[in-house]
N, C-alpha and C positions, 0 to 999 in steps of 0.2 A: 348226433347225426354223422353218418360215415362220410369219409372223403370220397373222391372219385378217382377211378383207375383209368388211365389213358394207355391203351395198347398201341404203341407207336412203331411204325416201320422205319428202320434206320437206312434203308436202301442198300446199295451194293458196297458202300464203305466210304465214299467220298462225301465230305461234309457239304459241298456245294450241290449235291444231288438230293439233299434232304428237302422235304416240303417246308414251306414257310411256317406252317402250323406246327410241324414237328420241332423245328428249331425253337419256336416260341415256347412250346411246352417244356423243352429241356431247360430253358433259361429260367422258367418259373416253377419248376417241380420242387416239391419238398423231399421226395424220395425217388430214386431211379434204380430199378431192378433191370440189369442189362445182360444180354447174351455175351458169351465170351468172344464171339466173332465181331462184335462192334468195335471198330478201331478207336485209337486214342484221340484222333482229331475230332471225332464226334463227341466223345466223352468230355473233351475240353470245353464244349459249349455249355455244359451243365453248370448251374450256379454253384459257387463255392460253399454256399450255406446248405446245399442239399446233401442228404445221406445217399451214398452210392454203394450198391451191392451187386457184385458179380454173381449171377445165378446160373451162368452158362456152363457148358462142358463141350469139349471136342470129342470126336469119335474115339472110343477106347480109353478115354481119360475120365477119372472120377469128377463128379460135380454135383450140384444140387439136383435132386430128383424132381419130377413134375409135382408130386404131392407137396414137397417142401416149398417149391415156387408158389404154388397155389396158397399155401398157408401164409407165406410172407406177404402176398398181396392182400389177403384178408386182414392180417394183423396190422399192417401199416395203414390200411384204409380206415381202421377203427380209431386211429389217433393222429393221422395227418390228413391234410386237405387235398393235395395234388400228388398222386402217385403215377409215375410213368413206368410202364413195363416196356422196355426198349428191346425190340427184336431186329435182327439183321434182315435185310430184304424187305419183303412185304409180310405182315403178320399172318395173312390168310393163306399163304402158300407154303406148305410143309413146315409150319411153325408151331404146331400143337395149339393153335388158337382155340379150337373147339373145346379142349379140356379146360382151358383157363376161363373161357366164357361160362362154361357149366358151373365152375366153382363160384364165380362172381354172381351169377343168377341165383344159385342156391342160397347164397348168403345175403341176397338183396342189396348187393353193392352196385351203385351206378357206375357205368363204364362208357367209354367211347373208343372207337377204333380209328386210327389215323393211318391210311395206307402209305406204302413206300414203294420205291422202284424195285421191282423184282429182278433176280439175276438174269433171267432169260432176255428181258428187254434191254438190260444193261449190257449184256454180252453182245447182242445184235448191234447195238449202237457203237460199242467199242471196236467191233470187227467190221463195221460199215456194211452190214447187210440187213435185209428185212425178214421178219418172221412170217409175214404173209405176203402173197403176191397173187393177184387175180389170174395171172398166167400160169402159176405153178403150185400155189399152196393156199387153200381156203380154210385151213384149220391149223391150230397149234396144240400140241399135246405136251402137257407138263407131267413128267414122271419123276419118281425118286428111285434110286438104286437101293435105298435102305427101306425095307418093308418090314413092319412089325409082325406081319403075318407070313413072311417068307414066301410070298407069291411071286411068280415069274412075270416078266413084262407082258407075255402073251395072255396070261390069265387076267391081268389088270386091263389091258387094252381092249379085250373083247368081252368084258363083263360090264354091261351098262349099269347094272345095279350097284357097282362099286366105283362109279365114276361121277365126277361133277362136270356138267356141260355149261359153259358160259357162251351164249349165242348172241353175237353182235347183230344189230339191225334185224330183230326177230319179226317185226311187223312190216306192213300193216296186216298181212294175212296170217294171223296167229293160228288159225285153224289148220292151214297147210303145214306150218312149223310143228304143231302138235302131232299131226298125222305122220310126219317124217320121223319124229322121235318115237312114236308108238311102233312104227315099222322097224325101227332099229332094235326093238325088243324091250323098251321101257314099259313098266306097268302104268296103267292110267292113274293110279293113286300116287305116283311119284310126286313129291313136293316141288313146287317151282316158286321163284320170286321174280317178278317183273318190275324192274327198277327204271324209273325215268329221271333224267337229270341227276344221275349219281354224283355225289360229292358237292352238289350245289345246295344253296339254302332252300330252293323250291323243289327239292327232290320229292318223289312220290314212290312208294313201294306197294305192290299188291302181291299178297301171298295166295296161292291157289294150287290145285292139283293139275297134273298134266291133262287129264280129261276135261277139266274146267277151262283150260287154256283155249280149247277149241271154240268157245263162245265168248272169249274175253274181248272187251272193248279196249282198244289201244290207248296207252298212255302217251303223253306228248313225247315226241322224239327230241333228242336221242334217247333210246332205251336199250336195255340189255336184259336178256333172259337167263337166269341161272336155274339149272335143273339138277336135282340130286338129293340124296338123303341128308346132306349137310344143311339144307334149308330148314329141316325139321327143328334145328336148334334155335332158330329165331323165335321171338315172341310174336306169334301170329296176331294176338290181340292188339299189338301196337303197330300194325301195318299203317304206314303214313298215308296210304291210299285211302283207307277207310277213315282215318282221323281227319283227312282233308275234307271228306264228305261231311263229317260231323261238324267241323269248324265252319263249313259253308252254310250248314243249316242254322247254326247258332248266329252267324253274321246276318243271315236273312231274317231270323226272328227278331234280332235287335233293330234292324233297319225297318222292318215292317211288323211292329207289334200287333197282337190280335185285339188289344183293348183300345 
């Protein structure tokens, strides 16, 4: 039986900004595959019995390629129990997370993602300003100056088909939210994920298309809506929204048997 891979965000670099779960996983890992940008003070939290492998590279310097990193995750998962793939910042923000998830899914390796503080929020906190302000800014745009496709900022900013939208407080009028996104130029088949109580034990996720969002029944607040092609990578059959409905049916059948 394979081990489990935990893809963990190391945050901006300070050990005291790690999540409690991230720190616990580092102390209990059998193997840690870490980016080069992860500082020593975080690596010092790793158990002395763990195998530590630096798989990162800095811009312009040689390092492990993505295919090699994927191969190492799969290799270690076959013979060790707890594997931590430690990434700087948050794994889901410019961290090639999608490619690593594809490799794990294809190999049927169980995994979990542990978010971390991303650079944008850390920078705002360090410089004592806010990223949003209802008087001045109702949106935050995360861009990278390093594009594998060589596209300009203007091409990326104004191409809704190549962007991911994370919409806070999307309800309760999901129909109007959907109409706004369609007017922006998104296709009705654009995949969406509606996540309620993200990061909690009682979280629920519903996967649907943008056109289906117009008739969606709201999940309990707080909820967030993620829209874009990246949602396609998720396993739609494991939507916790639908699983919760199944579990509720099972609980009801047990409590009120037909015989």
